[in-house]
Structure formats: C-alpha cells, structure tokens
C-alpha positions in Angstrom: -2.7 6.0 6.3 0.5 4.7 4.8 4.0 6.1 5.5 4.2 8.0 2.2 0.6 9.3 2.7 1.5 10.6 6.1 4.6 12.3 4.8 2.6 13.9 1.9 -0.1 15.0 4.3 2.5 16.6 6.6 4.4 18.3 3.8 1.1 19.7 2.4 0.8 21.9 5.5 2.5 25.3 5.0 3.7 25.7 8.6 5.9 22.5 8.7 8.9 24.0 6.9 11.8 23.8 7.0 12.1 20.0 7.1 14.6 17.3 6.3 13.7 14.3 4.2 15.8 11.1 4.3 15.4 8.7 1.4 16.9 5.2 1.2 18.5 5.3 -2.2 20.8 2.3 -2.6 21.1 -1.1 -1.0 24.0 -3.6 -1.4 23.3 -6.9 0.3 20.4 -7.2 2.8 18.3 -4.4 4.2 15.2 -4.1 6.4 13.7 -1.6 3.9 14.0 -1.1 0.2 15.0 1.9 -1.8 12.3 4.6 -1.6 11.7 4.2 2.2 11.6 7.7 3.8 12.0 9.4 7.1 10.8 13.0 7.6 12.0 15.3 10.3 10.5 18.8 10.7 12.1 21.7 12.5 9.4 21.3 15.2 10.6 17.8 15.8 7.8 15.9 14.1 9.1 12.6 12.8 7.3 10.4 10.3 8.4 7.2 8.6 11.5 4.9 9.0 14.5 3.8 7.1 15.4 0.7 9.1 13.9 -1.4 11.8 15.1 1.2 14.3 18.8 0.5 14.4 19.9 3.5 12.3 17.3 6.1 13.1 18.9 7.9 16.0 22.2 8.4 14.1 20.3 9.3 11.0 18.2 11.9 12.9 21.4 13.6 14.0 22.4 14.0 10.4 18.9 15.3 9.6 19.2 18.0 12.2 22.5 19.0 10.7 20.9 19.3 7.3 18.1 21.4 8.8 20.8 23.7 10.3 22.9 24.0 7.2 20.3 23.7 4.5 22.7 21.5 2.5 21.8 18.0 1.3 24.1 15.1 2.1 24.4 11.3 1.5 25.1 9.1 4.5 26.4 5.5 4.2 25.8 2.8 6.7 27.7 -0.5 6.5 25.9 -3.2 8.5 27.9 -6.2 7.1 28.9 -8.8 9.7 32.4 -7.4 10.3 31.0 -3.9 11.0 27.9 -5.0 13.0 29.4 -4.0 16.3 29.3 -0.3 15.2 25.5 -0.3 15.2 24.8 -2.9 17.9 25.7 -6.5 18.5 23.6 -8.9 16.5 22.0 -6.3 14.2 22.0 -8.9 11.4 21.1 -6.7 8.4 24.4 -7.6 6.6 24.2 -4.9 4.0 25.4 -1.4 2.9 22.8 1.3 2.5 23.1 4.9 1.2 20.6 7.5 2.4 20.0 10.9 0.9 19.0 13.6 3.3 17.7 16.7 1.6 16.5 20.0 3.1 13.0 21.1 2.2 12.4 24.9 2.7 9.0 25.0 1.0 6.6 22.4 -0.5 8.5 20.5 -3.2 6.9 20.0 -6.7 6.5 16.3 -6.3 4.2 16.7 -3.2 1.4 18.2 -5.2 1.9 15.6 -8.0 1.9 12.7 -5.7 -1.1 13.9 -3.7 -3.2 14.4 -6.8 -2.2 11.0 -8.3 -2.9 9.2 -5.1 -6.4 10.8 -4.9 -7.0 9.8 -8.5 -5.4 6.4 -8.0 -2.7 6.9 -10.5 0.9 5.7 -10.2 3.6 8.4 -9.6 7.2 8.3 -10.9 9.8 10.1 -8.9 13.5 10.8 -9.6 15.8 10.8 -6.7 19.3 12.2 -7.4 21.8 11.2 -4.8 25.1 11.8 -6.7 25.7 15.5 -7.5 25.5 16.4 -11.2 27.4 19.2 -12.9 25.0 21.7 -11.1 25.6 19.9 -7.8 21.9 19.2 -7.3 20.7 16.5 -5.0 17.1 15.7 -4.2 13.7 14.4 -5.3 11.7 15.6 -8.4 8.7 14.4 -10.4 10.0 12.2 -13.3 10.1 14.0 -16.6 7.7 11.9 -18.9 9.5 13.2 -22.0 13.0 12.2 -20.8 14.4 9.0 -22.3 17.0 8.5 -19.5 17.3 9.0 -15.8 19.5 11.8 -14.4 23.1 10.8 -13.7 23.5 9.5 -10.2 19.8 8.9 -9.5 17.1 6.2 -9.4 13.5 6.2 -10.4 10.8 5.2 -8.0 7.3 4.3 -9.0 4.8 4.8 -6.2 1.7 2.7 -7.0 -1.8 3.9 -6.6 -3.6 2.7 -3.4 -5.4 -0.6 -3.7 -9.2 -0.2 -4.0 -11.3 -2.6 -2.0 -15.1 -3.0 -2.6 -16.8 -4.6 0.4 -20.1 -5.9 -0.8 -22.1 -6.4 2.3 -22.4 -4.0 5.3 -22.8 -6.3 8.2 -21.0 -6.0 11.5 -18.2 -8.3 10.4 -17.3 -5.9 7.6 -16.3 -3.3 10.1 -12.8 -4.8 11.0 -12.2 -5.5 7.3 -12.7 -1.8 6.6 -10.5 -0.8 9.6 -7.6 -3.1 8.6 -7.7 -2.1 4.9 -7.9 1.6 5.7 -4.8 1.3 7.9 -3.0 0.0 4.9 -4.0 3.1 3.0 -6.4 1.2 0.7 -9.4 3.1 -0.8 -12.3 1.3 0.8 -15.9 1.3 -0.5 -18.7 -0.4 1.3 -21.8 -1.2 -0.8 -25.0 -2.9 0.2 -28.6 -2.9 -1.3 -29.9 -2.5 2.3 -29.9 1.2 3.2 -30.1 0.5 7.0 -26.8 -1.3 6.8 -24.8 0.9 4.4 -24.4 4.1 6.4 -21.3 6.3 6.8 -21.9 6.3 10.6 -21.3 2.5 10.7 -18.2 2.7 8.6 -16.3 5.9 9.5 -13.0 4.6 8.1 -14.5 3.9 4.6 -13.8 6.3 1.7 -17.3 5.7 0.4 -20.4 4.0 1.7 -23.2 3.5 -0.8 -26.6 1.8 -1.2 -26.8 0.2 -4.6 -28.2 -2.9 -6.3 -25.7 -5.3 -7.7 -26.6 -4.3 -11.3 -25.2 -0.8 -10.7 -21.9 -2.1 -9.4 -19.8 -1.7 -12.6 -21.3 1.6 -13.6 -21.0 3.4 -10.2 -17.8 1.9 -8.8 -15.8 1.3 -12.0 -13.3 -1.2 -10.7 -9.9 -1.6 -12.3 -6.9 -4.0 -12.2 -5.9 -2.8 -8.7 -9.4 -3.3 -7.2 -10.4 -6.2 -5.0 -14.0 -7.2 -4.0 -15.2 -9.2 -1.1 -18.8 -10.4 -1.0 -20.1 -10.8 2.5 -23.8 -10.0 2.8 -24.5 -13.4 4.4 -27.7 -13.6 2.3 -27.8 -15.9 -0.7 -30.3 -13.6 -2.4 -27.8 -10.8 -2.3 -24.5 -12.7 -2.7 -25.6 -14.4 -6.0 -26.4 -11.2 -7.9 -23.3 -9.5 -6.5 -21.1 -12.4 -7.8 -22.9 -12.3 -11.1 -22.1 -8.6 -11.4 -18.5 -8.9 -10.1 -17.1 -11.9 -12.1 -17.1 -10.1 -15.6 -15.5 -7.0 -14.1 -11.6 -6.5 -14.0 -11.2 -7.2 -10.3 -7.8 -8.8 -9.5 -9.3 -10.6 -6.6 -12.9 -11.7 -5.7 -13.6 -13.1 -2.3 -16.8 -14.8 -1.2 -17.6 -15.4 2.4 -18.9 -18.8 3.4 -18.0 -22.5 2.9 -16.8 -24.0 -0.4 -20.0 -25.9 -1.0 -22.0 -22.6 -0.8 -19.6 -21.0 -3.4 -20.0 -23.9 -5.7 -23.7 -23.8 -5.4 -23.8 -20.1 -6.3 -21.5 -20.7 -9.3 -23.7 -23.6 -10.5 -26.8 -21.4 -10.1 -25.2 -18.7 -12.1 -24.3 -21.1 -14.9 -27.8 -22.5 -15.0 -29.0 -18.9 -15.6 -26.7 -18.8 -18.6 -23.7 -17.0 -17.3 -20.5 -18.4 -18.8 -17.8 -18.5 -16.2 -14.3 -18.7 -17.7 -11.3 -20.4 -16.0 -9.7 -17.0 -15.6 -12.7 -15.8 -13.7 -12.7 -18.9 -11.5 -9.0 -18.3 -10.8 -9.8 -14.9 -9.4 -12.5 -16.2 -7.1 -11.5 -17.1 -3.6 -14.3 -18.9 -1.9 -14.0 -19.5 1.0 -12.3 -16.1 1.3 -9.1 -15.6 3.3 -6.0 -17.4 4.6 -6.2 -20.3 7.0 -5.3 -18.5 10.2 -7.4 -20.6 12.5 -9.6 -18.1 14.2 -13.3 -17.3 13.9 -13.6 -13.9 15.6 -14.5 -11.1 13.2 -11.1 -9.5 13.6 -9.3 -12.7 12.9 -11.5 -13.3 9.8 -10.8 -9.8 8.7 -7.0 -10.3 9.1 -7.3 -13.5 7.1 -9.1 -11.7 4.3 -6.8 -8.7 4.1 -3.7 -10.9 4.3 -4.9 -13.0 1.3 -5.7 -9.9 -0.8 -2.3 -8.4 -0.1 -0.5 -11.6 -1.0 -2.4 -11.9 -4.3 -1.9 -8.3 -5.2 1.9 -8.6 -4.4 2.2 -11.9 -6.4 3.0 -13.9 -3.3 1.7 -17.3 -2.1 1.6 -16.3 1.6 3.8 -19.2 2.7 6.0 -18.7 5.8 9.1 -16.7 5.0 11.3 -19.5 6.4 10.2 -21.6 3.5 11.1 -19.0 0.9 14.2 -19.7 -1.1 14.3 -16.3 -2.9 15.2 -13.0 -1.2 12.4 -11.5 0.8 12.5 -8.3 -1.3 12.6 -9.0 -5.0 
C-alpha cells in the first residue's frame, strides 16, 4: 500500500478524528520529497507518511500536535540551505527551503471519498491545496473544481495518478515475488494463466485478481490501458506465444517476456509467419529478456529487476545510476 493509500484508508475510518495532516506545498532549491508529500498524525498518535528523510519530522510533529490542540491550520517553513544546516543537524545536505501546510481534520474531508473512489476505478485525482489564506482565511485541501478556469489564490494543484496495473501472465512460483513487490508499490496486480491449478487466489494472496483464462480472452476480460504493464512468464512456449500474440496489439505501455533474447526473437518470428504484423512501436514496448541487469538469478532478484524496469519505463527514466544524471533528480 502506498503512502497516500494508507492515509486515505486511515482517514476513511470514523474513529480516527481529530487528525492533523501536513502537506509539503512549496520547495525552493533541493528537497528530499516533492510538493504533495504528506504526513498524517491522529489524536491517538497514529503516524503515517513522511515529509523528509526524517530530519524534519520530529519538529513537524510538535507543530501538528499544536494544530490538533488549537484546531487552527498553519504553515511552517524550514530553511535547510547550507548556512542554516546546523539548525537541523550537521551535514543534513538538503540545501532547500520548504513550506509545509498543517491542517486540522475534524471529520472526513470531501477529497477522501473522491480520491478513494478514483483510485479504486483507476482514475487520476486533482486536488487543490491552499496554503496562503484567501479573503475568507481558508487553508486546506479540496477536490479540484473541474469547472474552474484558475487555481485558488495561494494554492497549488496536485494530480494524483491512478495506480499502475500489472498483468502477470503466468502463475508459476517465480511470479509470487513479482506480485509481492508490485503490491507493495500500490500497483493493481492481476495474475492470469490458462492453467487452473496454478492460477489460484491462495497462491497469490497479494494479487488484486487471479483468473484462469485463455490468451484470446485477455483484452476482453482485463481491458488494459496506457497505465498497464504485462509480463509474460509461463515458461512454456505453447502459452507464451499466444499470450504475446494477444498482448502486442493492446495498449500496454510495457510488455515483458521472460527468457533469453533468442527465444523472444523466435516467438516474434513465429508470430510473423502466422501473419501477425508487428510494428516498430510494438517492438519498442517489448522487453525480452525482461528486467534490468542486476546480476542475480534468485526469484526475488529477478522480480526486483522486472519491477524496477517497469517503474523506470512508466516514469520515463532510463534507470541509469543517479550519479550519472545531469538533470535534477525530481523534474
């Protein structure tokens, strides 16, 4: 479950109120987190999320407790530029100025229901966070008004994307850590296999859906979209070939095929010999062998390599080491 999902789940419980929600609203210079990062503190002491790497949290929590006591929102500024670094601890190294809105929540806010429903339906959610008081003196988070042409004065808009969907086509034992890693990221994971003895919910308790289906029913039953990835890993040529045939024309942003490069090329050649026209765009989405070169062969290491490559592709990154990146880490 992701940070925002945990916060939404917590705030959907009627007995957690009152609570204080801290939202990172502005960053000047460098920061560990980007605007939209959140930290929730309930009156019972439940704490979910983070704003920094841990350097600001204790001081921020003291402000949150004050907001809980007074019921009044406030904006806190932290300056971690080099000359002020000693305030927060020698060698902090963030070198930025951040502003954090802390708002009291006395009851479930409107945006919780909106975000929960959108995440379940895999729709994006737009939120407005006002951190400079308007004429009415209002600070806080609201669902964005779809009819409004401009943002409220003194606020920013955050778009929370829908969860990535991952279709794992093949329910062997090595699919289990792939499901586990993906579910920890909050992805919506479906496991599908034509073999009913493999595709069972008991084998994949972390999956959102486990189904037995032939490859020909893939598009009709699973309906992938542009935020959906597929990994074909049945280990059987007789299943992998029809799965790839079904997957390539569908709008997956990423298609992974387990096995060596020669095997992938053979499957593609066999598909073309059957009359399937494979476009350059479809080939560009195919990753065979699947995953990054992390050097391990244990199922967990293979799963990490697969999930890491999918995340990099979805985020438009090339997965190079950050020390080789000339641009800012957060762009």
